[in-house]
PLY file of the C-alpha trace (Angstrom):
ply
format ascii 1.0
element vertex 229
property float x
property float y
property float z
element edge 228
property int vertex1
property int vertex2
end_header
-49.32 -13.01 -10.56
-50.11 -9.92 -12.66
-47.67 -7.56 -14.35
-47.93 -4.87 -11.66
-46.91 -7.25 -8.91
-43.95 -8.45 -10.94
-42.77 -4.87 -11.51
-43.19 -4.09 -7.83
-41.14 -7.14 -6.76
-38.46 -6.30 -9.32
-38.22 -2.73 -8.00
-37.88 -3.95 -4.42
-35.13 -6.38 -5.40
-33.23 -3.67 -7.29
-33.45 -1.29 -4.29
-32.14 -3.98 -1.96
-29.21 -4.69 -4.35
-28.32 -0.99 -4.48
-28.42 -0.72 -0.67
-26.06 -3.75 -0.33
-23.64 -2.30 -2.93
-23.53 1.12 -1.22
-22.91 -0.50 2.19
-20.10 -2.66 0.76
-18.39 0.35 -0.87
-18.54 2.32 2.38
-16.97 -0.54 4.36
-14.09 -0.90 1.84
-13.37 2.83 1.98
-13.36 2.74 5.81
-10.86 -0.17 5.90
-8.47 1.31 3.35
-8.48 4.77 4.97
-7.22 7.96 3.38
-4.25 7.77 1.07
-0.89 8.81 2.57
2.51 7.52 3.74
2.41 4.41 5.90
4.34 4.16 9.16
7.13 1.55 9.28
6.51 -1.43 11.57
7.62 -0.90 15.13
7.59 2.91 14.89
4.04 3.65 15.96
3.23 5.82 18.94
5.35 8.63 20.34
8.82 8.94 18.82
11.89 10.09 20.76
13.20 13.54 20.01
15.62 13.54 17.13
18.90 15.50 17.40
18.76 18.91 15.81
21.29 18.99 12.99
21.44 22.77 13.25
22.29 22.61 16.97
24.46 19.51 17.62
25.22 18.39 21.17
28.50 19.92 22.31
31.02 18.05 24.53
31.32 19.36 28.10
33.75 22.19 28.63
37.06 21.36 30.36
37.34 22.35 34.03
37.78 26.07 34.59
41.16 27.18 35.90
42.33 30.19 37.86
45.86 29.80 36.58
47.33 32.64 34.56
50.83 33.62 33.64
53.87 31.80 32.36
55.03 28.35 33.50
58.08 30.06 35.01
55.86 32.26 37.22
53.59 29.39 38.26
56.53 27.11 39.05
58.14 29.89 41.10
54.92 30.37 43.10
54.65 26.62 43.62
58.20 26.35 44.94
57.74 29.35 47.25
54.51 27.86 48.60
56.26 24.55 49.30
58.90 26.39 51.32
56.20 28.25 53.22
54.74 24.90 54.33
58.15 23.90 55.71
59.11 21.56 52.87
62.72 21.93 51.81
63.81 20.51 48.49
67.61 20.64 48.87
69.90 21.73 46.05
66.97 22.77 43.84
67.85 24.67 40.70
65.76 27.78 39.91
63.02 27.44 37.26
64.73 26.66 33.97
63.17 26.70 30.52
62.90 23.34 28.75
64.64 23.38 25.39
62.82 21.43 22.65
65.88 19.26 21.94
65.99 18.23 25.63
62.24 17.73 26.08
62.40 13.94 25.75
64.84 13.69 28.66
63.32 16.39 30.84
59.58 15.89 30.23
59.16 12.71 28.22
57.95 14.43 25.06
59.66 14.04 21.72
60.99 17.21 20.13
58.28 17.14 17.44
55.51 16.64 20.00
56.95 19.42 22.14
57.03 21.85 19.22
53.47 20.96 18.16
51.78 20.81 21.58
53.75 23.02 23.98
53.82 26.81 24.21
56.53 26.78 26.88
57.67 24.66 29.84
59.85 25.20 32.91
61.34 22.75 35.38
63.25 22.70 38.64
65.33 19.71 39.59
67.96 18.73 42.13
71.48 19.87 41.31
72.99 16.63 42.61
71.96 13.05 41.95
71.42 12.04 45.59
68.24 14.15 45.74
65.53 12.84 43.45
63.03 15.65 43.13
61.73 17.50 40.11
58.83 19.87 39.43
57.67 20.74 35.91
54.98 23.15 34.69
53.91 23.01 31.04
51.74 25.48 29.13
49.96 23.72 26.25
48.81 25.42 23.07
45.29 24.05 23.60
43.36 22.46 26.48
42.98 19.24 24.46
46.78 19.22 23.98
47.17 19.42 27.76
45.26 16.15 28.07
47.40 14.58 25.33
50.59 15.71 27.09
49.31 14.21 30.33
48.74 10.84 28.63
52.09 10.82 26.85
54.30 11.69 29.81
52.57 9.08 32.02
52.83 6.26 29.45
55.69 3.90 28.66
58.39 5.86 26.86
57.26 9.10 28.51
58.74 10.74 31.60
61.41 8.57 33.23
61.40 8.75 37.07
64.57 6.61 37.10
66.64 8.98 34.98
68.84 10.12 37.88
71.97 8.10 38.51
72.07 7.81 42.29
68.47 8.15 43.51
64.86 7.83 42.49
61.59 9.34 43.79
58.92 7.73 45.92
56.08 9.00 43.75
55.62 10.61 40.34
52.37 12.23 39.22
50.96 14.41 36.46
47.86 16.63 36.69
46.21 19.18 34.40
44.16 22.36 34.76
43.04 24.15 31.61
46.08 24.82 29.46
48.52 23.90 32.24
50.11 20.58 33.18
52.13 19.96 36.34
54.45 17.02 36.86
55.87 16.30 40.33
58.44 13.61 41.09
59.85 13.44 44.63
59.24 11.93 48.05
55.57 11.17 48.66
54.91 14.03 51.14
56.47 16.54 48.74
54.30 15.31 45.88
51.15 15.45 48.04
51.94 19.02 49.08
52.63 20.00 45.45
49.24 18.58 44.38
47.43 20.49 47.14
49.17 23.76 46.31
48.64 23.41 42.55
44.95 22.59 43.11
44.57 25.61 45.36
46.18 27.85 42.75
44.10 26.41 39.89
40.76 26.16 41.68
40.00 22.87 39.91
42.03 20.20 38.17
41.64 17.07 36.13
42.51 13.60 37.35
45.80 13.16 39.17
47.65 10.29 37.49
50.25 8.46 39.59
52.49 6.47 37.25
55.42 5.64 39.55
55.53 4.64 43.21
58.18 3.02 45.35
58.61 2.45 49.06
61.69 1.57 51.11
65.40 2.34 50.82
67.65 4.93 52.46
66.28 8.39 53.11
68.60 11.24 52.06
66.32 13.99 53.37
62.78 15.38 53.43
62.99 16.82 49.93
65.11 14.15 48.35
64.40 10.66 47.10
65.40 7.09 47.71
68.99 6.02 47.14
69.46 3.28 44.61
70.46 -0.03 46.20
0 1
1 2
2 3
3 4
4 5
5 6
6 7
7 8
8 9
9 10
10 11
11 12
12 13
13 14
14 15
15 16
16 17
17 18
18 19
19 20
20 21
21 22
22 23
23 24
24 25
25 26
26 27
27 28
28 29
29 30
30 31
31 32
32 33
33 34
34 35
35 36
36 37
37 38
38 39
39 40
40 41
41 42
42 43
43 44
44 45
45 46
46 47
47 48
48 49
49 50
50 51
51 52
52 53
53 54
54 55
55 56
56 57
57 58
58 59
59 60
60 61
61 62
62 63
63 64
64 65
65 66
66 67
67 68
68 69
69 70
70 71
71 72
72 73
73 74
74 75
75 76
76 77
77 78
78 79
79 80
80 81
81 82
82 83
83 84
84 85
85 86
86 87
87 88
88 89
89 90
90 91
91 92
92 93
93 94
94 95
95 96
96 97
97 98
98 99
99 100
100 101
101 102
102 103
103 104
104 105
105 106
106 107
107 108
108 109
109 110
110 111
111 112
112 113
113 114
114 115
115 116
116 117
117 118
118 119
119 120
120 121
121 122
122 123
123 124
124 125
125 126
126 127
127 128
128 129
129 130
130 131
131 132
132 133
133 134
134 135
135 136
136 137
137 138
138 139
139 140
140 141
141 142
142 143
143 144
144 145
145 146
146 147
147 148
148 149
149 150
150 151
151 152
152 153
153 154
154 155
155 156
156 157
157 158
158 159
159 160
160 161
161 162
162 163
163 164
164 165
165 166
166 167
167 168
168 169
169 170
170 171
171 172
172 173
173 174
174 175
175 176
176 177
177 178
178 179
179 180
180 181
181 182
182 183
183 184
184 185
185 186
186 187
187 188
188 189
189 190
190 191
191 192
192 193
193 194
194 195
195 196
196 197
197 198
198 199
199 200
200 201
201 202
202 203
203 204
204 205
205 206
206 207
207 208
208 209
209 210
210 211
211 212
212 213
213 214
214 215
215 216
216 217
217 218
218 219
219 220
220 221
221 222
222 223
223 224
224 225
225 226
226 227
227 228
């Protein structure tokens, strides 16, 4: 084999080595890919929309209410409407303002809670103990306070349907609409009529909570309550 052949073979071998090295470098670069942040495991593909910190999701607004005016005015309208439907609540006192120091007995709210949560409140109750009926309208300082008032008066230690000496109601409920809370405690038909009238006045209300019910006993009259045994 002469020198020229040896040089030619050496050149061919060197060319082949260079081709293999270039191919290997290209494959490594293709596998590694461009530099950049890697995606955490399990987070590939489309990602759900993230909440916008500048525009947080707001809670739903409380139900709209058509009620306006003072609790005294609303309670007066409620009582007049009950009479118009033929319901007589005998010996009812006219709407009377609830004094903070009597709020625990009348409404079931402590004096401190009353002062912090309540703008004003009016009630009408039977003048004698043989008629167990009472209507209360409360104006809260805030719609969220109205919901708190509703929970407190319907819980243990709240409004006491058995506070009268000689009689007690068939049903006691509390319902809210906006800033207003109505509590009705009387015979079941009276309470049902009060709910319907209040709902009609308000346009919409929250949940009606019944926290006292009783059946049976003597019947002192359509607007009264049940006599204690």
